[in-house]
C-alpha positions in Angstrom: 85.7 140.3 84.5 89.2 139.3 82.8 90.8 138.6 86.4 87.8 135.5 86.2 89.3 134.7 83.0 92.0 134.3 84.2 91.2 132.7 87.2 89.4 130.3 85.2 92.7 129.5 82.8 94.4 128.2 86.4 91.7 126.2 87.7 91.8 124.7 84.4 95.6 123.5 84.0 95.3 122.5 87.5 92.5 120.7 87.0 93.9 119.1 84.2 97.3 118.2 85.4 98.5 114.8 84.8 97.9 112.5 88.8 101.1 110.5 89.5 97.8 107.2 89.6 96.4 106.3 86.8 93.1 104.6 87.9 92.5 108.5 90.2 88.6 108.7 90.1 88.4 111.3 92.8 88.9 111.7 96.1 87.5 114.5 99.0 88.7 116.0 101.9 87.8 118.6 105.1 89.9 121.7 103.6 91.0 124.0 106.3 92.0 127.2 105.6 93.4 130.0 108.0 95.4 133.2 108.2 97.4 134.0 110.4 96.1 133.6 114.2 93.0 133.8 112.5 89.6 131.9 113.1 90.0 128.6 110.8 87.8 128.5 107.8 86.3 124.5 107.0 84.7 123.6 103.7 83.8 120.0 102.5 86.2 119.4 99.0 85.1 116.7 96.3 86.9 116.4 92.9 87.2 114.0 90.1 89.3 114.3 87.1 87.4 117.0 85.6 85.6 118.8 88.9 85.8 120.1 92.0 83.6 121.2 94.9 83.9 122.9 97.8 81.2 123.5 99.9 80.8 125.3 103.4 80.9 123.7 106.8 77.1 125.1 107.2 76.5 123.4 103.7 74.8 127.1 102.8 77.2 127.4 99.9 79.1 125.8 97.5 81.4 126.2 94.6 81.6 124.2 91.5 84.4 124.0 89.1 83.1 122.0 86.1 85.6 121.3 83.0 83.1 122.8 80.7 83.9 126.1 79.5 85.6 126.1 83.8 82.2 127.5 84.9 82.8 128.7 88.2 79.3 128.6 90.1 78.5 130.1 93.9 75.1 128.5 95.0 73.1 128.9 97.6 70.2 127.4 99.5 68.1 130.5 97.9 69.4 131.1 94.2 72.6 130.2 91.8 75.1 132.9 90.6 78.2 133.3 89.1 80.6 134.0 91.8 84.3 134.1 92.3 86.6 131.4 94.3 87.3 131.4 97.6 91.3 131.9 99.0 91.6 128.4 100.0 90.8 127.2 96.7 92.5 129.4 94.7 95.6 129.0 96.4 94.9 125.3 96.1 94.8 125.7 92.6 97.9 127.1 92.0 99.7 124.9 94.5 98.8 121.7 92.5 99.3 123.8 89.2 102.7 123.9 90.5 102.8 120.4 91.5 102.1 119.4 87.5 104.8 121.4 85.8 107.8 120.6 88.4 107.3 117.0 88.6 106.7 117.3 92.8 108.1 120.6 93.5 104.9 122.8 95.6 106.7 125.9 96.2 105.9 129.2 93.8 109.7 129.8 94.1 111.4 126.4 93.0 114.6 127.3 93.2 114.2 128.2 97.2 112.9 124.7 97.3 114.4 121.8 98.8 112.8 118.3 100.1 113.3 117.7 103.3 112.4 114.1 103.9 108.9 111.9 104.1 106.7 111.6 106.9 102.9 111.0 107.7 100.9 113.8 107.7 97.1 113.1 108.1 97.7 109.5 108.0 98.8 109.7 104.3 102.8 109.2 103.3 103.9 112.9 102.2 107.3 114.4 100.7 107.7 117.5 103.2 109.2 120.8 101.1 110.4 123.7 102.2 110.6 126.9 100.7 112.9 130.1 102.4 110.5 133.2 102.6 112.7 136.0 101.7 112.7 140.3 102.1 113.6 142.2 99.0 117.0 142.4 100.5 117.2 138.6 100.0 116.9 138.0 104.3 115.0 135.1 105.4 111.8 136.2 106.7 110.8 131.8 107.9 109.5 129.2 106.0 106.8 127.7 104.2 106.2 124.2 104.5 104.3 121.5 102.2 103.2 118.0 102.8 102.4 116.6 99.1 101.0 112.8 98.8 103.2 110.7 98.0 101.3 108.5 95.9 98.8 110.7 94.2 100.8 113.7 94.1 98.3 116.4 95.8 99.0 118.9 98.7 97.5 117.7 101.8 99.0 120.6 104.1 100.7 124.0 104.2 101.8 126.0 106.1 103.2 130.0 106.3 105.7 132.0 108.6 102.8 133.5 110.0 101.2 130.9 111.0 98.9 131.1 108.1 97.5 126.8 107.3 95.9 125.2 104.5 95.5 121.3 105.2 93.4 118.6 103.8 92.1 116.1 106.6 90.0 113.1 106.1 91.2 112.9 102.9 89.5 110.0 101.4 90.8 108.2 97.5 87.4 106.8 95.5 84.5 107.6 93.1 82.6 111.4 93.8 78.8 111.5 93.0 78.0 112.7 89.9 75.4 115.2 91.7 77.5 117.1 93.6 78.7 118.5 90.6 74.9 119.4 88.8 74.5 123.1 88.3 71.6 124.7 89.0 68.7 124.9 86.2 67.9 128.4 87.4 71.8 128.9 87.3 72.6 132.8 85.7 75.8 134.7 85.2 
């Protein structure tokens, strides 16, 4: 339960960090997450200033994070119940929190993070960042590459040394339907 509270606080900080664009109403994207060379998970992500919704490709599972108590929900076809959040969403929240805290740097270790130019990624103009990964002795073991949308200050892609990746494709700005964030009446903790 303590882990859930800590996660809720982290998510709350990530959700409500300021955005570079004052007129931000929300966005949607396809979120792709893979570990190493494993099969990628595909999700649909919807976000507003106060909420996130992550829905599985088969549309049977959805996670909602809302500002009211920073509620974590797992919705499925049969019932609604409280649940943890998938790794892809936790990773995205942590990186977006770091971007907000550091004024644009997505790297967890900002001392080893350097700007590597401006490039297009999935049709978005992005700042490319490179973070050198080291082992306990300080020897370089690879690089993590991040692409942060230049206008929105949101993560678009991250690739780690082992090939793991997190990508937001088909990124679209605009208001999101309120119905996507409604909490079911039968929700139980």
